[in-house]
N, CA, C and O atoms as a printed pandas DataFrame, in Angstrom:
     atom_number atom_name residue_name chain_id  residue_number  x_coord  y_coord  z_coord
0              1         N          UNK        A               1   39.291 -229.886 -213.977
1              2        CA          UNK        A               1   40.507 -229.457 -213.323
2              3         C          UNK        A               1   41.676 -229.598 -214.300
3              4         O          UNK        A               1   41.786 -230.574 -215.043
4              5         N          UNK        A               2   42.521 -228.609 -214.268
5              6        CA          UNK        A               2   43.686 -228.602 -215.139
6              7         C          UNK        A               2   44.906 -229.130 -214.382
7              8         O          UNK        A               2   45.211 -228.697 -213.271
8              9         N          UNK        A               3   45.580 -230.063 -215.011
9             10        CA          UNK        A               3   46.805 -230.601 -214.410
10            11         C          UNK        A               3   47.830 -229.491 -214.210
11            12         O          UNK        A               3   48.529 -229.460 -213.197
12            13         N          UNK        A               4   47.917 -228.591 -215.168
13            14        CA          UNK        A               4   48.881 -227.490 -215.074
14            15         C          UNK        A               4   48.555 -226.562 -213.909
15            16         O          UNK        A               4   49.458 -226.082 -213.224
16            17         N          UNK        A               5   47.263 -226.307 -213.681
17            18        CA          UNK        A               5   46.878 -225.435 -212.572
18            19         C          UNK        A               5   47.259 -226.052 -211.237
19            20         O          UNK        A               5   47.750 -225.363 -210.343
20            21         N          UNK        A               6   47.026 -227.376 -211.101
21            22        CA          UNK        A               6   47.401 -228.019 -209.842
22            23         C          UNK        A               6   48.915 -228.045 -209.690
23            24         O          UNK        A               6   49.432 -227.841 -208.592
24            25         N          UNK        A               7   49.619 -228.291 -210.770
25            26        CA          UNK        A               7   51.085 -228.271 -210.717
26            27         C          UNK        A               7   51.587 -226.914 -210.245
27            28         O          UNK        A               7   52.486 -226.832 -209.407
28            29         N          UNK        A               8   51.004 -225.853 -210.785
29            30        CA          UNK        A               8   51.381 -224.497 -210.386
30            31         C          UNK        A               8   51.075 -224.279 -208.906
31            32         O          UNK        A               8   51.899 -223.739 -208.167
32            33         N          UNK        A               9   49.888 -224.702 -208.479
33            34        CA          UNK        A               9   49.469 -224.601 -207.081
34            35         C          UNK        A               9   50.466 -225.344 -206.188
35            36         O          UNK        A               9   50.928 -224.801 -205.185
36            37         N          UNK        A              10   50.791 -226.570 -206.550
37            38        CA          UNK        A              10   51.728 -227.397 -205.786
38            39         C          UNK        A              10   53.094 -226.711 -205.689
39            40         O          UNK        A              10   53.661 -226.593 -204.603
40            41         N          UNK        A              11   53.609 -226.265 -206.822
41            42        CA          UNK        A              11   54.929 -225.627 -206.839
42            43         C          UNK        A              11   54.953 -224.335 -206.034
43            44         O          UNK        A              11   55.973 -224.000 -205.431
44            45         N          UNK        A              12   53.843 -223.610 -206.018
45            46        CA          UNK        A              12   53.769 -222.360 -205.264
46            47         C          UNK        A              12   53.748 -222.587 -203.757
47            48         O          UNK        A              12   54.280 -221.777 -202.998
48            49         N          UNK        A              13   53.135 -223.685 -203.321
49            50        CA          UNK        A              13   52.860 -223.842 -201.899
50            51         C          UNK        A              13   53.605 -224.975 -201.200
51            52         O          UNK        A              13   53.619 -225.032 -199.971
52            53         N          UNK        A              14   54.208 -225.856 -201.944
53            54        CA          UNK        A              14   54.811 -227.047 -201.338
54            55         C          UNK        A              14   55.866 -226.704 -200.291
55            56         O          UNK        A              14   55.838 -227.256 -199.191
56            57         N          UNK        A              15   56.778 -225.818 -200.604
57            58        CA          UNK        A              15   57.852 -225.486 -199.653
58            59         C          UNK        A              15   57.296 -224.885 -198.361
59            60         O          UNK        A              15   57.718 -225.260 -197.266
60            61         N          UNK        A              16   56.356 -223.960 -198.491
61            62        CA          UNK        A              16   55.770 -223.323 -197.302
62            63         C          UNK        A              16   55.037 -224.346 -196.444
63            64         O          UNK        A              16   55.183 -224.360 -195.222
64            65         N          UNK        A              17   54.252 -225.198 -197.084
65            66        CA          UNK        A              17   53.486 -226.201 -196.342
66            67         C          UNK        A              17   54.443 -227.186 -195.670
67            68         O          UNK        A              17   54.256 -227.543 -194.507
68            69         N          UNK        A              18   55.473 -227.627 -196.410
69            70        CA          UNK        A              18   56.429 -228.573 -195.828
70            71         C          UNK        A              18   57.134 -227.961 -194.616
71            72         O          UNK        A              18   57.251 -228.611 -193.577
72            73         N          UNK        A              19   57.601 -226.729 -194.739
73            74        CA          UNK        A              19   58.287 -226.087 -193.604
74            75         C          UNK        A              19   57.361 -225.974 -192.400
75            76         O          UNK        A              19   57.761 -226.249 -191.268
76            77         N          UNK        A              20   56.131 -225.571 -192.652
77            78        CA          UNK        A              20   55.176 -225.428 -191.556
78            79         C          UNK        A              20   54.980 -226.778 -190.850
79            80         O          UNK        A              20   55.050 -226.856 -189.623
80            81         N          UNK        A              21   54.737 -227.821 -191.619
81            82        CA          UNK        A              21   54.496 -229.150 -191.047
82            83         C          UNK        A              21   55.758 -229.662 -190.352
83            84         O          UNK        A              21   55.678 -230.185 -189.240
84            85         N          UNK        A              22   56.906 -229.519 -190.982
85            86        CA          UNK        A              22   58.176 -230.001 -190.444
86            87         C          UNK        A              22   58.422 -229.478 -189.028
87            88         O          UNK        A              22   58.810 -230.237 -188.140
88            89         N          UNK        A              23   58.196 -228.185 -188.823
89            90        CA          UNK        A              23   58.435 -227.615 -187.500
90            91         C          UNK        A              23   57.319 -227.949 -186.513
91            92         O          UNK        A              23   57.542 -227.925 -185.302
92            93         N          UNK        A              24   56.132 -228.256 -187.009
93            94        CA          UNK        A              24   55.023 -228.640 -186.127
94            95         C          UNK        A              24   55.178 -230.072 -185.622
95            96         O          UNK        A              24   54.616 -230.414 -184.582
96            97         N          UNK        A              25   55.918 -230.906 -186.325
97            98        CA          UNK        A              25   56.091 -232.311 -185.908
98            99         C          UNK        A              25   57.504 -232.538 -185.381
99           100         O          UNK        A              25   58.090 -233.602 -185.582
100          101         N          UNK        A              26   58.037 -231.538 -184.713
101          102        CA          UNK        A              26   59.346 -231.635 -184.036
102          103         C          UNK        A              26   60.468 -232.064 -184.970
103          104         O          UNK        A              26   61.343 -232.843 -184.595
104          105         N          UNK        A              27   60.430 -231.550 -186.176
105          106        CA          UNK        A              27   61.487 -231.791 -187.170
106          107         C          UNK        A              27   61.666 -233.262 -187.524
107          108         O          UNK        A              27   62.775 -233.714 -187.806
108          109         N          UNK        A              28   60.578 -233.990 -187.506
109          110        CA          UNK        A              28   60.591 -235.394 -187.919
110          111         C          UNK        A              28   60.370 -235.421 -189.435
111          112         O          UNK        A              28   59.243 -235.303 -189.914
112          113         N          UNK        A              29   61.457 -235.578 -190.166
113          114        CA          UNK        A              29   61.433 -235.489 -191.629
114          115         C          UNK        A              29   60.471 -236.490 -192.264
115          116         O          UNK        A              29   59.698 -236.130 -193.152
116          117         N          UNK        A              30   60.515 -237.732 -191.818
117          118        CA          UNK        A              30   59.667 -238.773 -192.408
118          119         C          UNK        A              30   58.180 -238.483 -192.160
119          120         O          UNK        A              30   57.361 -238.600 -193.072
120          121         N          UNK        A              31   57.844 -238.111 -190.939
121          122        CA          UNK        A              31   56.458 -237.787 -190.619
122          123         C          UNK        A              31   55.998 -236.562 -191.406
123          124         O          UNK        A              31   54.875 -236.533 -191.909
124          125         N          UNK        A              32   56.854 -235.558 -191.512
125          126        CA          UNK        A              32   56.503 -234.351 -192.273
126          127         C          UNK        A              32   56.237 -234.693 -193.732
127          128         O          UNK        A              32   55.274 -234.195 -194.315
128          129         N          UNK        A              33   57.067 -235.529 -194.326
129          130        CA          UNK        A              33   56.863 -235.926 -195.721
130          131         C          UNK        A              33   55.542 -236.672 -195.889
131          132         O          UNK        A              33   54.810 -236.427 -196.848
132          133         N          UNK        A              34   55.234 -237.582 -194.961
133          134        CA          UNK        A              34   53.968 -238.322 -195.022
134          135         C          UNK        A              34   52.775 -237.387 -194.912
135          136         O          UNK        A              34   51.817 -237.504 -195.677
136          137         N          UNK        A              35   52.829 -236.463 -193.968
137          138        CA          UNK        A              35   51.710 -235.540 -193.767
138          139         C          UNK        A              35   51.528 -234.607 -194.966
139          140         O          UNK        A              35   50.403 -234.343 -195.389
140          141         N          UNK        A              36   52.629 -234.116 -195.504
141          142        CA          UNK        A              36   52.540 -233.221 -196.661
142          143         C          UNK        A              36   51.980 -233.978 -197.864
143          144         O          UNK        A              36   51.204 -233.421 -198.642
144          145         N          UNK        A              37   52.362 -235.223 -198.017
145          146        CA          UNK        A              37   51.786 -236.038 -199.098
146          147         C          UNK        A              37   50.280 -236.158 -198.928
147          148         O          UNK        A              37   49.525 -235.990 -199.886
148          149         N          UNK        A              38   49.847 -236.446 -197.716
149          150        CA          UNK        A              38   48.409 -236.548 -197.444
150          151         C          UNK        A              38   47.696 -235.225 -197.698
151          152         O          UNK        A              38   46.599 -235.203 -198.256
152          153         N          UNK        A              39   48.313 -234.135 -197.291
153          154        CA          UNK        A              39   47.723 -232.816 -197.494
154          155         C          UNK        A              39   47.515 -232.549 -198.981
155          156         O          UNK        A              39   46.445 -232.098 -199.389
156          157         N          UNK        A              40   48.534 -232.826 -199.789
157          158        CA          UNK        A              40   48.402 -232.528 -201.212
158          159         C          UNK        A              40   47.505 -233.526 -201.937
159          160         O          UNK        A              40   46.929 -233.186 -202.971
160          161         N          UNK        A              41   47.374 -234.723 -201.434
161          162        CA          UNK        A              41   46.388 -235.651 -202.004
162          163         C          UNK        A              41   44.987 -235.112 -201.745
163          164         O          UNK        A              41   44.136 -235.126 -202.634
164          165         N          UNK        A              42   44.749 -234.636 -200.518
165          166        CA          UNK        A              42   43.443 -234.036 -200.200
166          167         C          UNK        A              42   43.218 -232.785 -201.034
167          168         O          UNK        A              42   42.111 -232.545 -201.515
168          169         N          UNK        A              43   44.263 -231.989 -201.205
169          170        CA          UNK        A              43   44.136 -230.781 -202.021
170          171         C          UNK        A              43   43.793 -231.141 -203.467
171          172         O          UNK        A              43   42.955 -230.489 -204.090
172          173         N          UNK        A              44   44.436 -232.172 -203.994
173          174        CA          UNK        A              44   44.153 -232.604 -205.361
174          175         C          UNK        A              44   42.707 -233.071 -205.492
175          176         O          UNK        A              44   42.021 -232.735 -206.457
176          177         N          UNK        A              45   42.255 -233.845 -204.515
177          178        CA          UNK        A              45   40.884 -234.357 -204.556
178          179         C          UNK        A              45   39.833 -233.261 -204.450
179          180         O          UNK        A              45   38.693 -233.445 -204.875
180          181         N          UNK        A              46   40.214 -232.123 -203.884
181          182        CA          UNK        A              46   39.273 -231.015 -203.699
182          183         C          UNK        A              46   39.648 -229.779 -204.514
183          184         O          UNK        A              46   39.127 -228.690 -204.278
184          185         N          UNK        A              47   40.545 -229.954 -205.462
185          186        CA          UNK        A              47   41.073 -228.806 -206.192
186          187         C          UNK        A              47   40.000 -228.069 -206.991
187          188         O          UNK        A              47   40.125 -226.867 -207.223
188          189         N          UNK        A              48   38.981 -228.749 -207.403
189          190        CA          UNK        A              48   37.923 -228.092 -208.181
190          191         C          UNK        A              48   37.207 -227.030 -207.346
191          192         O          UNK        A              48   36.578 -226.130 -207.905
192          193         N          UNK        A              49   37.294 -227.122 -206.016
193          194        CA          UNK        A              49   36.654 -226.156 -205.116
194          195         C          UNK        A              49   37.568 -224.973 -204.792
195          196         O          UNK        A              49   37.127 -223.994 -204.190
196          197         N          UNK        A              50   38.824 -225.062 -205.185
197          198        CA          UNK        A              50   39.809 -224.035 -204.843
198          199         C          UNK        A              50   39.551 -222.756 -205.626
199          200         O          UNK        A              50   39.357 -222.782 -206.842
200          201         N          UNK        A              51   39.552 -221.646 -204.913
201          202        CA          UNK        A              51   39.370 -220.335 -205.528
202          203         C          UNK        A              51   40.623 -219.512 -205.281
203          204         O          UNK        A              51   40.910 -219.132 -204.146
204          205         N          UNK        A              52   41.359 -219.240 -206.334
205          206        CA          UNK        A              52   42.617 -218.499 -206.215
206          207         C          UNK        A              52   42.416 -217.122 -205.594
207          208         O          UNK        A              52   43.341 -216.576 -204.992
208          209         N          UNK        A              53   41.240 -216.566 -205.730
209          210        CA          UNK        A              53   40.968 -215.212 -205.249
210          211         C          UNK        A              53   40.420 -215.201 -203.827
211          212         O          UNK        A              53   40.058 -214.146 -203.307
212          213         N          UNK        A              54   40.361 -216.350 -203.209
213          214        CA          UNK        A              54   39.821 -216.461 -201.857
214          215         C          UNK        A              54   40.647 -215.641 -200.869
215          216         O          UNK        A              54   41.858 -215.487 -201.024
216          217         N          UNK        A              55   39.970 -215.125 -199.861
217          218        CA          UNK        A              55   40.627 -214.317 -198.831
218          219         C          UNK        A              55   41.509 -215.158 -197.908
219          220         O          UNK        A              55   42.503 -214.655 -197.384
220          221         N          UNK        A              56   41.167 -216.415 -197.705
221          222        CA          UNK        A              56   41.891 -217.278 -196.774
222          223         C          UNK        A              56   43.232 -217.707 -197.377
223          224         O          UNK        A              56   43.316 -217.998 -198.570
224          225         N          UNK        A              57   44.247 -217.743 -196.571
225          226        CA          UNK        A              57   45.556 -218.163 -197.072
226          227         C          UNK        A              57   45.600 -219.684 -197.172
227          228         O          UNK        A              57   44.911 -220.391 -196.436
228          229         N          UNK        A              58   46.404 -220.160 -198.075
229          230        CA          UNK        A              58   46.551 -221.604 -198.268
230          231         C          UNK        A              58   47.113 -222.244 -197.007
231          232         O          UNK        A              58   46.678 -223.323 -196.606
232          233         N          UNK        A              59   48.077 -221.579 -196.383
233          234        CA          UNK        A              59   48.697 -222.148 -195.194
234          235         C          UNK        A              59   47.677 -222.309 -194.071
235          236         O          UNK        A              59   47.678 -223.328 -193.380
236          237         N          UNK        A              60   46.810 -221.319 -193.880
237          238        CA          UNK        A              60   45.818 -221.448 -192.815
238          239         C          UNK        A              60   44.784 -222.505 -193.156
239          240         O          UNK        A              60   44.224 -223.130 -192.255
240          241         N          UNK        A              61   44.521 -222.715 -194.422
241          242        CA          UNK        A              61   43.585 -223.763 -194.825
242          243         C          UNK        A              61   44.167 -225.144 -194.546
243          244         O          UNK        A              61   43.429 -226.063 -194.189
244          245         N          UNK        A              62   45.486 -225.304 -194.703
245          246        CA          UNK        A              62   46.130 -226.588 -194.489
246          247         C          UNK        A              62   46.444 -226.860 -193.027
247          248         O          UNK        A              62   46.702 -228.005 -192.656
248          249         N          UNK        A              63   46.427 -225.842 -192.202
249          250        CA          UNK        A              63   46.837 -225.979 -190.799
250          251         C          UNK        A              63   46.165 -227.164 -190.093
251          252         O          UNK        A              63   46.873 -227.946 -189.458
252          253         N          UNK        A              64   44.843 -227.338 -190.166
253          254        CA          UNK        A              64   44.232 -228.479 -189.458
254          255         C          UNK        A              64   44.697 -229.833 -189.986
255          256         O          UNK        A              64   44.725 -230.813 -189.242
256          257         N          UNK        A              65   45.062 -229.891 -191.260
257          258        CA          UNK        A              65   45.508 -231.154 -191.838
258          259         C          UNK        A              65   46.917 -231.518 -191.411
259          260         O          UNK        A              65   47.313 -232.682 -191.471
260          261         N          UNK        A              66   47.665 -230.527 -190.983
261          262        CA          UNK        A              66   49.068 -230.753 -190.638
262          263         C          UNK        A              66   49.258 -231.246 -189.211
263          264         O          UNK        A              66   50.367 -231.620 -188.831
264          265         N          UNK        A              67   48.228 -231.252 -188.440
265          266        CA          UNK        A              67   48.343 -231.659 -187.048
266          267         C          UNK        A              67   48.225 -233.172 -186.937
267          268         O          UNK        A              67   47.206 -233.741 -187.327
268          269         N          UNK        A              68   49.250 -233.829 -186.412
269          270        CA          UNK        A              68   49.148 -235.282 -186.234
270          271         C          UNK        A              68   48.113 -235.590 -185.156
271          272         O          UNK        A              68   47.884 -234.777 -184.260
272          273         N          UNK        A              69   47.494 -236.755 -185.242
273          274        CA          UNK        A              69   46.503 -237.114 -184.218
274          275         C          UNK        A              69   47.132 -237.178 -182.836
275          276         O          UNK        A              69   48.279 -237.597 -182.679
276          277         N          UNK        A              70   46.373 -236.762 -181.848
277          278        CA          UNK        A              70   46.877 -236.822 -180.463
278          279         C          UNK        A              70   46.823 -238.263 -179.974
279          280         O          UNK        A              70   45.871 -239.000 -180.231
280          281         N          UNK        A              71   47.872 -238.634 -179.264
281          282        CA          UNK        A              71   47.906 -239.980 -178.689
282          283         C          UNK        A              71   47.504 -239.874 -177.221
283          284         O          UNK        A              71   47.910 -238.940 -176.530
284          285         N          UNK        A              72   46.716 -240.817 -176.750
285          286        CA          UNK        A              72   46.325 -240.786 -175.339
286          287         C          UNK        A              72   47.535 -240.992 -174.443
287          288         O          UNK        A              72   48.436 -241.769 -174.757
288          289         N          UNK        A              73   47.537 -240.288 -173.334
289          290        CA          UNK        A              73   48.678 -240.396 -172.402
290          291         C          UNK        A              73   48.431 -241.459 -171.374
291          292         O          UNK        A              73   49.277 -241.692 -170.510
């Protein structure tokens, strides 16, 4: 894995992923930052599997990771 490739990937997608997560967690800035950090750590750990030419969008791939766990009512 190339550090430069991941940096490029991060710079290309960070704003979109952050905005998506931010609005999904009711504009809780701290929670959004924590979740986005976790998302990109997972992305880094799995970056060797990433295919730039894949049909799936990055945002849709991250969608399940952006959902906070449900709390029992």
